[in-house]
C-alpha positions in Angstrom: 73.6 41.6 169.1 70.0 40.8 168.2 69.9 39.3 164.7 66.6 40.9 163.9 68.2 44.4 164.2 71.1 43.6 161.9 71.3 45.9 158.9 74.9 45.3 158.0 77.4 42.4 158.2 80.9 42.8 159.7 83.6 40.2 160.2 85.8 40.4 163.4 86.5 38.3 166.4 86.9 36.3 168.4 83.7 36.6 170.5 84.6 37.6 174.0 81.3 37.6 175.9 78.1 35.6 175.4 75.0 35.9 177.6 76.9 38.2 180.0 79.7 35.7 180.7 83.3 35.6 179.5 83.8 32.9 176.9 86.3 30.2 177.8 89.4 29.5 175.7 89.7 32.9 174.0 93.3 33.3 175.0 94.1 30.2 172.9 92.8 31.8 169.6 95.6 32.2 167.0 95.9 33.8 163.6 97.8 32.6 160.6 101.0 34.6 160.6 101.9 33.5 157.1 99.9 36.5 155.7 101.7 39.2 157.7 99.4 39.0 160.7 100.8 39.2 164.2 99.8 36.9 167.0 96.8 38.1 168.9 97.9 36.3 172.0 99.4 37.9 175.1 99.3 41.5 176.1 98.3 43.7 173.2 96.5 47.0 172.4 92.9 46.0 171.7 89.6 47.4 170.5 86.2 45.9 171.4 82.5 46.4 170.7 79.9 45.3 173.3 76.1 45.1 173.3 74.4 46.2 176.6 70.7 46.3 175.6 68.6 47.5 172.7 70.2 50.7 171.2 72.9 50.7 173.8 76.5 49.7 172.9 79.9 50.3 174.3 83.2 50.8 172.4 86.4 50.2 174.3 90.0 50.8 173.3 93.0 49.7 175.4 96.4 51.1 174.7 99.5 48.9 174.9 103.1 48.2 174.0 104.1 51.4 175.8 106.3 50.6 178.9 105.4 52.8 181.8 102.1 53.7 180.3 100.1 50.6 179.3 101.1 47.0 178.6 97.8 46.2 176.9 95.5 43.3 177.9 94.9 39.7 177.1 91.7 38.5 175.4 90.4 37.3 178.7 91.2 40.6 180.4 89.4 42.4 177.6 86.4 40.1 178.0 86.4 40.8 181.8 86.4 44.6 181.1 83.4 44.1 178.8 81.4 42.1 181.4 82.3 44.6 184.1 80.8 47.3 181.9 77.6 45.2 181.7 77.9 43.8 178.2 75.6 40.9 177.3 77.8 40.1 174.3 81.1 41.5 173.1 83.6 41.0 170.2 87.3 41.7 169.7 87.9 44.1 166.8 91.3 44.9 165.2 94.1 45.6 167.6 97.7 46.6 167.7 98.5 49.9 166.0 95.0 50.0 164.6 93.5 50.5 168.1 92.6 54.2 167.9 89.4 56.0 169.0 88.2 59.4 168.0 85.6 61.4 169.8 84.3 64.9 168.9 87.0 65.2 166.2 90.1 64.2 168.3 91.9 61.0 168.9 91.4 60.2 172.6 93.9 57.4 173.2 97.6 56.8 172.6 98.0 54.3 169.7 101.0 52.0 170.1 102.8 53.1 167.0 102.9 56.7 168.1 100.1 58.0 166.0 97.4 57.2 163.6 97.7 54.3 161.3 96.1 53.9 157.9 93.3 51.3 157.9 90.9 50.1 155.2 87.8 50.0 157.5 86.4 52.0 160.4 83.3 51.9 162.6 81.7 55.3 162.5 79.0 56.2 165.0 76.9 59.4 164.8 73.9 60.7 166.6 70.7 60.5 164.6 68.9 63.6 163.4 
């Protein structure tokens, strides 16, 4: 996302797409499981944010851990989804049971833990006045 337009700072990752191309090695990223985190490798429910062009972004949620419905995706598969949508850059957000998306007041996906999960942070998007 263009730095000159940044008004807030967020921390998430890893980066998935840069200059319209899938980044190499993203399936090798690991997290420290000593702090209660789960591995982000393999097939998982995932959430991503992508930049298309000025004032145009895409938000993607992929369900997973639900046999017969969705197995989830790897980081590389998520990156490919983002490039297929035309993203110039894209980032992985929180995943697992935190992967939930609301639209017009309703949850529109099937979170892996069977319902909403309490989280400390959200991205909230609203149409300007």
